[in-house]
PyMOL commands that place a pseudoatom at each C-alpha (Angstrom):
pseudoatom trace, name=CA, resn=MET, resi=1, chain=A, elem=C, hetatm=0, pos=[0.077, 0.102, 0.038]
pseudoatom trace, name=CA, resn=ALA, resi=2, chain=A, elem=C, hetatm=0, pos=[2.626, 2.449, 0.842]
pseudoatom trace, name=CA, resn=SER, resi=3, chain=A, elem=C, hetatm=0, pos=[4.292, 2.081, -2.676]
pseudoatom trace, name=CA, resn=SER, resi=4, chain=A, elem=C, hetatm=0, pos=[1.209, 3.014, -4.381]
pseudoatom trace, name=CA, resn=SER, resi=5, chain=A, elem=C, hetatm=0, pos=[0.606, 6.036, -2.528]
pseudoatom trace, name=CA, resn=SER, resi=6, chain=A, elem=C, hetatm=0, pos=[4.286, 6.948, -3.351]
pseudoatom trace, name=CA, resn=SER, resi=7, chain=A, elem=C, hetatm=0, pos=[3.864, 6.127, -6.992]
pseudoatom trace, name=CA, resn=SER, resi=8, chain=A, elem=C, hetatm=0, pos=[1.118, 8.001, -7.048]
pseudoatom trace, name=CA, resn=SER, resi=9, chain=A, elem=C, hetatm=0, pos=[2.443, 10.978, -5.755]
pseudoatom trace, name=CA, resn=SER, resi=10, chain=A, elem=C, hetatm=0, pos=[5.664, 10.736, -7.845]
pseudoatom trace, name=CA, resn=SER, resi=11, chain=A, elem=C, hetatm=0, pos=[3.056, 10.569, -10.848]
pseudoatom trace, name=CA, resn=TYR, resi=12, chain=A, elem=C, hetatm=0, pos=[1.564, 13.754, -9.698]
pseudoatom trace, name=CA, resn=SER, resi=13, chain=A, elem=C, hetatm=0, pos=[5.006, 15.802, -9.626]
pseudoatom trace, name=CA, resn=ASN, resi=14, chain=A, elem=C, hetatm=0, pos=[6.176, 14.055, -12.810]
pseudoatom trace, name=CA, resn=PRO, resi=15, chain=A, elem=C, hetatm=0, pos=[3.465, 12.708, -15.054]
pseudoatom trace, name=CA, resn=PRO, resi=16, chain=A, elem=C, hetatm=0, pos=[4.929, 10.248, -17.751]
pseudoatom trace, name=CA, resn=CYS, resi=17, chain=A, elem=C, hetatm=0, pos=[5.347, 11.402, -21.292]
pseudoatom trace, name=CA, resn=ALA, resi=18, chain=A, elem=C, hetatm=0, pos=[2.926, 10.522, -23.796]
pseudoatom trace, name=CA, resn=ALA, resi=19, chain=A, elem=C, hetatm=0, pos=[5.198, 7.491, -25.044]
pseudoatom trace, name=CA, resn=CYS, resi=20, chain=A, elem=C, hetatm=0, pos=[5.972, 5.994, -21.704]
pseudoatom trace, name=CA, resn=LYS, resi=21, chain=A, elem=C, hetatm=0, pos=[2.283, 6.278, -20.790]
pseudoatom trace, name=CA, resn=PHE, resi=22, chain=A, elem=C, hetatm=0, pos=[1.194, 4.472, -24.016]
pseudoatom trace, name=CA, resn=LEU, resi=23, chain=A, elem=C, hetatm=0, pos=[3.918, 2.077, -23.760]
pseudoatom trace, name=CA, resn=ARG, resi=24, chain=A, elem=C, hetatm=0, pos=[2.828, 1.489, -19.757]
pseudoatom trace, name=CA, resn=ARG, resi=25, chain=A, elem=C, hetatm=0, pos=[6.349, 2.046, -18.694]
pseudoatom trace, name=CA, resn=LYS, resi=26, chain=A, elem=C, hetatm=0, pos=[7.874, 4.098, -15.905]
pseudoatom trace, name=CA, resn=CYS, resi=27, chain=A, elem=C, hetatm=0, pos=[8.900, 7.414, -17.125]
pseudoatom trace, name=CA, resn=GLN, resi=28, chain=A, elem=C, hetatm=0, pos=[12.347, 9.109, -15.913]
pseudoatom trace, name=CA, resn=PRO, resi=29, chain=A, elem=C, hetatm=0, pos=[11.983, 12.759, -17.935]
pseudoatom trace, name=CA, resn=THR, resi=30, chain=A, elem=C, hetatm=0, pos=[15.916, 13.109, -17.235]
pseudoatom trace, name=CA, resn=VAL, resi=31, chain=A, elem=C, hetatm=0, pos=[16.548, 9.736, -18.894]
pseudoatom trace, name=CA, resn=CYS, resi=32, chain=A, elem=C, hetatm=0, pos=[13.794, 9.012, -21.343]
pseudoatom trace, name=CA, resn=ILE, resi=33, chain=A, elem=C, hetatm=0, pos=[14.635, 9.784, -25.055]
pseudoatom trace, name=CA, resn=PHE, resi=34, chain=A, elem=C, hetatm=0, pos=[10.735, 10.496, -25.768]
pseudoatom trace, name=CA, resn=ALA, resi=35, chain=A, elem=C, hetatm=0, pos=[9.914, 12.884, -22.748]
pseudoatom trace, name=CA, resn=PRO, resi=36, chain=A, elem=C, hetatm=0, pos=[11.116, 16.148, -24.433]
pseudoatom trace, name=CA, resn=TYR, resi=37, chain=A, elem=C, hetatm=0, pos=[9.293, 15.373, -27.639]
pseudoatom trace, name=CA, resn=PHE, resi=38, chain=A, elem=C, hetatm=0, pos=[6.006, 13.591, -26.629]
pseudoatom trace, name=CA, resn=PRO, resi=39, chain=A, elem=C, hetatm=0, pos=[4.601, 15.594, -23.922]
pseudoatom trace, name=CA, resn=PRO, resi=40, chain=A, elem=C, hetatm=0, pos=[1.581, 13.948, -21.688]
pseudoatom trace, name=CA, resn=GLU, resi=41, chain=A, elem=C, hetatm=0, pos=[-0.913, 16.480, -23.131]
pseudoatom trace, name=CA, resn=ASP, resi=42, chain=A, elem=C, hetatm=0, pos=[-0.780, 15.156, -26.624]
pseudoatom trace, name=CA, resn=PRO, resi=43, chain=A, elem=C, hetatm=0, pos=[-0.933, 11.406, -26.530]
pseudoatom trace, name=CA, resn=THR, resi=44, chain=A, elem=C, hetatm=0, pos=[-2.079, 11.022, -30.195]
pseudoatom trace, name=CA, resn=LYS, resi=45, chain=A, elem=C, hetatm=0, pos=[1.160, 12.684, -31.406]
pseudoatom trace, name=CA, resn=PHE, resi=46, chain=A, elem=C, hetatm=0, pos=[3.327, 9.421, -30.227]
pseudoatom trace, name=CA, resn=ALA, resi=47, chain=A, elem=C, hetatm=0, pos=[0.189, 7.048, -30.589]
pseudoatom trace, name=CA, resn=ASN, resi=48, chain=A, elem=C, hetatm=0, pos=[0.557, 7.794, -34.721]
pseudoatom trace, name=CA, resn=VAL, resi=49, chain=A, elem=C, hetatm=0, pos=[4.277, 7.702, -34.503]
pseudoatom trace, name=CA, resn=HIS, resi=50, chain=A, elem=C, hetatm=0, pos=[4.187, 4.487, -32.905]
pseudoatom trace, name=CA, resn=ARG, resi=51, chain=A, elem=C, hetatm=0, pos=[1.676, 2.810, -35.053]
pseudoatom trace, name=CA, resn=ILE, resi=52, chain=A, elem=C, hetatm=0, pos=[3.432, 4.041, -38.259]
pseudoatom trace, name=CA, resn=PHE, resi=53, chain=A, elem=C, hetatm=0, pos=[7.135, 3.525, -37.455]
pseudoatom trace, name=CA, resn=GLY, resi=54, chain=A, elem=C, hetatm=0, pos=[7.221, 1.718, -33.999]
pseudoatom trace, name=CA, resn=ALA, resi=55, chain=A, elem=C, hetatm=0, pos=[8.567, 2.621, -30.799]
pseudoatom trace, name=CA, resn=SER, resi=56, chain=A, elem=C, hetatm=0, pos=[11.575, 0.782, -31.039]
pseudoatom trace, name=CA, resn=ASN, resi=57, chain=A, elem=C, hetatm=0, pos=[12.544, 2.454, -34.465]
pseudoatom trace, name=CA, resn=VAL, resi=58, chain=A, elem=C, hetatm=0, pos=[11.845, 5.751, -33.307]
pseudoatom trace, name=CA, resn=SER, resi=59, chain=A, elem=C, hetatm=0, pos=[14.150, 5.426, -30.050]
pseudoatom trace, name=CA, resn=LYS, resi=60, chain=A, elem=C, hetatm=0, pos=[17.046, 4.149, -32.385]
pseudoatom trace, name=CA, resn=LEU, resi=61, chain=A, elem=C, hetatm=0, pos=[16.431, 7.275, -34.682]
pseudoatom trace, name=CA, resn=LEU, resi=62, chain=A, elem=C, hetatm=0, pos=[16.518, 9.684, -31.888]
pseudoatom trace, name=CA, resn=ASN, resi=63, chain=A, elem=C, hetatm=0, pos=[19.694, 8.140, -30.269]
pseudoatom trace, name=CA, resn=ASP, resi=64, chain=A, elem=C, hetatm=0, pos=[21.519, 8.047, -33.523]
pseudoatom trace, name=CA, resn=ILE, resi=65, chain=A, elem=C, hetatm=0, pos=[20.986, 11.838, -34.390]
pseudoatom trace, name=CA, resn=MET, resi=66, chain=A, elem=C, hetatm=0, pos=[22.373, 15.057, -32.679]
pseudoatom trace, name=CA, resn=PRO, resi=67, chain=A, elem=C, hetatm=0, pos=[20.089, 16.268, -29.979]
pseudoatom trace, name=CA, resn=HIS, resi=68, chain=A, elem=C, hetatm=0, pos=[19.771, 19.713, -32.031]
pseudoatom trace, name=CA, resn=GLN, resi=69, chain=A, elem=C, hetatm=0, pos=[18.141, 17.648, -34.715]
pseudoatom trace, name=CA, resn=ARG, resi=70, chain=A, elem=C, hetatm=0, pos=[15.778, 15.626, -32.679]
pseudoatom trace, name=CA, resn=GLU, resi=71, chain=A, elem=C, hetatm=0, pos=[12.766, 17.908, -32.279]
pseudoatom trace, name=CA, resn=ASP, resi=72, chain=A, elem=C, hetatm=0, pos=[12.686, 18.384, -36.338]
pseudoatom trace, name=CA, resn=ALA, resi=73, chain=A, elem=C, hetatm=0, pos=[13.125, 14.851, -36.580]
pseudoatom trace, name=CA, resn=VAL, resi=74, chain=A, elem=C, hetatm=0, pos=[9.790, 14.103, -34.302]
pseudoatom trace, name=CA, resn=ASN, resi=75, chain=A, elem=C, hetatm=0, pos=[7.845, 16.903, -35.929]
pseudoatom trace, name=CA, resn=SER, resi=76, chain=A, elem=C, hetatm=0, pos=[8.697, 15.328, -39.443]
pseudoatom trace, name=CA, resn=LEU, resi=77, chain=A, elem=C, hetatm=0, pos=[7.929, 11.774, -38.212]
pseudoatom trace, name=CA, resn=ALA, resi=78, chain=A, elem=C, hetatm=0, pos=[4.706, 13.050, -36.517]
pseudoatom trace, name=CA, resn=TYR, resi=79, chain=A, elem=C, hetatm=0, pos=[3.961, 14.833, -39.841]
pseudoatom trace, name=CA, resn=GLU, resi=80, chain=A, elem=C, hetatm=0, pos=[4.378, 11.841, -41.876]
pseudoatom trace, name=CA, resn=ALA, resi=81, chain=A, elem=C, hetatm=0, pos=[2.726, 9.515, -39.473]
pseudoatom trace, name=CA, resn=GLU, resi=82, chain=A, elem=C, hetatm=0, pos=[-0.546, 11.752, -39.599]
pseudoatom trace, name=CA, resn=ALA, resi=83, chain=A, elem=C, hetatm=0, pos=[-0.598, 12.013, -43.620]
pseudoatom trace, name=CA, resn=ARG, resi=84, chain=A, elem=C, hetatm=0, pos=[0.313, 8.001, -43.661]
pseudoatom trace, name=CA, resn=LEU, resi=85, chain=A, elem=C, hetatm=0, pos=[-3.009, 7.601, -41.475]
pseudoatom trace, name=CA, resn=LYS, resi=86, chain=A, elem=C, hetatm=0, pos=[-4.983, 9.997, -43.643]
pseudoatom trace, name=CA, resn=ASP, resi=87, chain=A, elem=C, hetatm=0, pos=[-3.627, 8.461, -46.947]
pseudoatom trace, name=CA, resn=PRO, resi=88, chain=A, elem=C, hetatm=0, pos=[-2.018, 5.184, -46.486]
pseudoatom trace, name=CA, resn=VAL, resi=89, chain=A, elem=C, hetatm=0, pos=[-0.554, 5.074, -50.293]
pseudoatom trace, name=CA, resn=TYR, resi=90, chain=A, elem=C, hetatm=0, pos=[1.107, 8.253, -50.669]
pseudoatom trace, name=CA, resn=GLY, resi=91, chain=A, elem=C, hetatm=0, pos=[1.318, 10.011, -47.075]
pseudoatom trace, name=CA, resn=CYS, resi=92, chain=A, elem=C, hetatm=0, pos=[2.861, 13.406, -47.385]
pseudoatom trace, name=CA, resn=VAL, resi=93, chain=A, elem=C, hetatm=0, pos=[3.753, 13.003, -50.976]
pseudoatom trace, name=CA, resn=GLY, resi=94, chain=A, elem=C, hetatm=0, pos=[0.117, 13.093, -51.888]
pseudoatom trace, name=CA, resn=ALA, resi=95, chain=A, elem=C, hetatm=0, pos=[-0.013, 16.440, -49.649]
pseudoatom trace, name=CA, resn=ILE, resi=96, chain=A, elem=C, hetatm=0, pos=[2.859, 17.626, -51.408]
pseudoatom trace, name=CA, resn=SER, resi=97, chain=A, elem=C, hetatm=0, pos=[1.437, 17.005, -54.991]
pseudoatom trace, name=CA, resn=LEU, resi=98, chain=A, elem=C, hetatm=0, pos=[-1.838, 18.211, -54.316]
pseudoatom trace, name=CA, resn=LEU, resi=99, chain=A, elem=C, hetatm=0, pos=[-0.162, 21.716, -53.252]
pseudoatom trace, name=CA, resn=GLN, resi=100, chain=A, elem=C, hetatm=0, pos=[2.119, 21.879, -56.215]
pseudoatom trace, name=CA, resn=SER, resi=101, chain=A, elem=C, hetatm=0, pos=[-0.643, 21.546, -58.447]
pseudoatom trace, name=CA, resn=GLN, resi=102, chain=A, elem=C, hetatm=0, pos=[-2.423, 24.269, -56.545]
pseudoatom trace, name=CA, resn=VAL, resi=103, chain=A, elem=C, hetatm=0, pos=[0.626, 26.474, -57.159]
pseudoatom trace, name=CA, resn=VAL, resi=104, chain=A, elem=C, hetatm=0, pos=[0.588, 25.667, -60.779]
pseudoatom trace, name=CA, resn=GLN, resi=105, chain=A, elem=C, hetatm=0, pos=[-3.205, 26.465, -61.146]
pseudoatom trace, name=CA, resn=LEU, resi=106, chain=A, elem=C, hetatm=0, pos=[-2.822, 29.504, -59.095]
pseudoatom trace, name=CA, resn=GLN, resi=107, chain=A, elem=C, hetatm=0, pos=[0.357, 30.826, -61.215]
pseudoatom trace, name=CA, resn=LYS, resi=108, chain=A, elem=C, hetatm=0, pos=[-1.751, 30.314, -64.327]
pseudoatom trace, name=CA, resn=GLU, resi=109, chain=A, elem=C, hetatm=0, pos=[-4.574, 32.385, -62.938]
pseudoatom trace, name=CA, resn=LEU, resi=110, chain=A, elem=C, hetatm=0, pos=[-2.120, 35.062, -61.771]
pseudoatom trace, name=CA, resn=ASP, resi=111, chain=A, elem=C, hetatm=0, pos=[-0.697, 35.042, -65.219]
pseudoatom trace, name=CA, resn=ALA, resi=112, chain=A, elem=C, hetatm=0, pos=[-3.770, 35.491, -66.845]
pseudoatom trace, name=CA, resn=THR, resi=113, chain=A, elem=C, hetatm=0, pos=[-4.922, 37.958, -64.504]
pseudoatom trace, name=CA, resn=ASN, resi=114, chain=A, elem=C, hetatm=0, pos=[-1.508, 40.106, -65.101]
pseudoatom trace, name=CA, resn=ALA, resi=115, chain=A, elem=C, hetatm=0, pos=[-2.365, 39.621, -68.672]
pseudoatom trace, name=CA, resn=ASP, resi=116, chain=A, elem=C, hetatm=0, pos=[-5.811, 41.279, -68.355]
pseudoatom trace, name=CA, resn=LEU, resi=117, chain=A, elem=C, hetatm=0, pos=[-4.384, 43.785, -66.080]
pseudoatom trace, name=CA, resn=MET, resi=118, chain=A, elem=C, hetatm=0, pos=[-1.832, 44.887, -68.882]
pseudoatom trace, name=CA, resn=ARG, resi=119, chain=A, elem=C, hetatm=0, pos=[-4.150, 44.942, -71.811]
pseudoatom trace, name=CA, resn=PHE, resi=120, chain=A, elem=C, hetatm=0, pos=[-6.641, 46.913, -69.812]
pseudoatom trace, name=CA, resn=THR, resi=121, chain=A, elem=C, hetatm=0, pos=[-4.037, 49.252, -68.746]
pseudoatom trace, name=CA, resn=ARG, resi=122, chain=A, elem=C, hetatm=0, pos=[-3.143, 49.593, -72.417]
pseudoatom trace, name=CA, resn=ILE, resi=123, chain=A, elem=C, hetatm=0, pos=[-6.794, 50.276, -73.610]
pseudoatom trace, name=CA, resn=ASN, resi=124, chain=A, elem=C, hetatm=0, pos=[-7.289, 52.855, -70.837]
pseudoatom trace, name=CA, resn=ILE, resi=125, chain=A, elem=C, hetatm=0, pos=[-4.086, 54.795, -71.507]
pseudoatom trace, name=CA, resn=ASN, resi=126, chain=A, elem=C, hetatm=0, pos=[-5.227, 54.835, -75.359]
pseudoatom trace, name=CA, resn=ASN, resi=127, chain=A, elem=C, hetatm=0, pos=[-8.802, 55.834, -74.158]
pseudoatom trace, name=CA, resn=ASN, resi=128, chain=A, elem=C, hetatm=0, pos=[-7.529, 58.828, -72.232]
pseudoatom trace, name=CA, resn=THR, resi=129, chain=A, elem=C, hetatm=0, pos=[-4.982, 60.147, -74.707]
pseudoatom trace, name=CA, resn=ASN, resi=130, chain=A, elem=C, hetatm=0, pos=[-8.019, 60.570, -77.192]
pseudoatom trace, name=CA, resn=HIS, resi=131, chain=A, elem=C, hetatm=0, pos=[-11.123, 61.052, -74.955]
pseudoatom trace, name=CA, resn=GLY, resi=132, chain=A, elem=C, hetatm=0, pos=[-12.381, 64.372, -73.881]
pseudoatom trace, name=CA, resn=ARG, resi=133, chain=A, elem=C, hetatm=0, pos=[-10.385, 66.550, -75.865]
pseudoatom trace, name=CA, resn=VAL, resi=134, chain=A, elem=C, hetatm=0, pos=[-11.738, 69.438, -78.244]
pseudoatom trace, name=CA, resn=ALA, resi=135, chain=A, elem=C, hetatm=0, pos=[-9.758, 70.961, -80.834]
pseudoatom trace, name=CA, resn=GLY, resi=136, chain=A, elem=C, hetatm=0, pos=[-7.718, 73.853, -79.692]
pseudoatom trace, name=CA, resn=TYR, resi=137, chain=A, elem=C, hetatm=0, pos=[-7.393, 72.172, -76.038]
pseudoatom trace, name=CA, resn=GLY, resi=138, chain=A, elem=C, hetatm=0, pos=[-5.671, 69.004, -74.923]
pseudoatom trace, name=CA, resn=GLY, resi=139, chain=A, elem=C, hetatm=0, pos=[-2.313, 70.350, -73.665]
pseudoatom trace, name=CA, resn=GLY, resi=140, chain=A, elem=C, hetatm=0, pos=[0.139, 72.112, -75.604]
pseudoatom trace, name=CA, resn=SER, resi=141, chain=A, elem=C, hetatm=0, pos=[0.163, 75.929, -74.609]
pseudoatom trace, name=CA, resn=ASP, resi=142, chain=A, elem=C, hetatm=0, pos=[-3.122, 75.334, -72.485]
pseudoatom trace, name=CA, resn=PRO, resi=143, chain=A, elem=C, hetatm=0, pos=[-2.196, 76.214, -68.678]
pseudoatom trace, name=CA, resn=ASN, resi=144, chain=A, elem=C, hetatm=0, pos=[-5.080, 74.934, -67.343]
pseudoatom trace, name=CA, resn=TYR, resi=145, chain=A, elem=C, hetatm=0, pos=[-4.535, 71.549, -68.905]
pseudoatom trace, name=CA, resn=SER, resi=146, chain=A, elem=C, hetatm=0, pos=[-3.611, 68.847, -66.441]
pseudoatom trace, name=CA, resn=GLY, resi=147, chain=A, elem=C, hetatm=0, pos=[-2.851, 65.953, -68.104]
pseudoatom trace, name=CA, resn=PHE, resi=148, chain=A, elem=C, hetatm=0, pos=[-6.449, 64.214, -67.151]
pseudoatom trace, name=CA, resn=SER, resi=149, chain=A, elem=C, hetatm=0, pos=[-9.249, 64.078, -69.240]
pseudoatom trace, name=CA, resn=LEU, resi=150, chain=A, elem=C, hetatm=0, pos=[-12.772, 63.770, -67.619]
pseudoatom trace, name=CA, resn=PRO, resi=151, chain=A, elem=C, hetatm=0, pos=[-16.056, 62.517, -69.304]
pseudoatom trace, name=CA, resn=TYR, resi=152, chain=A, elem=C, hetatm=0, pos=[-17.687, 65.964, -68.605]
pseudoatom trace, name=CA, resn=SER, resi=153, chain=A, elem=C, hetatm=0, pos=[-14.806, 68.419, -68.647]
pseudoatom trace, name=CA, resn=ASN, resi=154, chain=A, elem=C, hetatm=0, pos=[-15.056, 71.933, -69.561]
pseudoatom trace, name=CA, resn=PRO, resi=155, chain=A, elem=C, hetatm=0, pos=[-11.808, 73.059, -71.501]
pseudoatom trace, name=CA, resn=GLY, resi=156, chain=A, elem=C, hetatm=0, pos=[-12.733, 76.787, -70.866]
pseudoatom trace, name=CA, resn=GLY, resi=157, chain=A, elem=C, hetatm=0, pos=[-12.554, 76.106, -66.920]
pseudoatom trace, name=CA, resn=ASP, resi=158, chain=A, elem=C, hetatm=0, pos=[-15.568, 78.895, -66.889]
pseudoatom trace, name=CA, resn=GLY, resi=159, chain=A, elem=C, hetatm=0, pos=[-18.078, 76.607, -65.100]
pseudoatom trace, name=CA, resn=ASN, resi=160, chain=A, elem=C, hetatm=0, pos=[-20.467, 76.490, -68.210]
pseudoatom trace, name=CA, resn=TYR, resi=161, chain=A, elem=C, hetatm=0, pos=[-21.211, 72.902, -69.185]
pseudoatom trace, name=CA, resn=SER, resi=162, chain=A, elem=C, hetatm=0, pos=[-23.842, 73.841, -71.599]
pseudoatom trace, name=CA, resn=ALA, resi=163, chain=A, elem=C, hetatm=0, pos=[-23.139, 73.671, -75.194]
pseudoatom trace, name=CA, resn=ASN, resi=164, chain=A, elem=C, hetatm=0, pos=[-23.027, 76.995, -77.101]
for i in range(1, 164): cmd.bond("trace and resi %d" % i, "trace and resi %d" % (i + 1))
show_as sticks, trace
zoom trace
């Protein structure tokens, strides 16, 4: 009985990591290779990695790589495991292919929109150079000409818009 109360108090102060809890073994956070990367709050992360790669293989992998690379490796394994569970055939390659095809489609749309924009800009520039000009006005020596033509502009500038 005394051992169960001491183990429950040690569990309370140091909950086991998700890996040790899943594997039902005692977790010593200072020694456990999984503890820094599989927190107890995220048990599905380890469950997915274990289901796809196996705890033994993940442990060997983490022991074989440099400590500063382990977090990235675990994140990659977790991403691949989740992708494999969603798509057992292609895994993350399927997701990457889908994203690449979306990028290609969006690039085509962007190119078409840019071509339309260039065409409309050219048409608008051509229309503005000829639109709203009256013989004798439209630049040259007229000090009131601003370079912009308005559809109902009065070149004389006297406020009278009626036809004389």
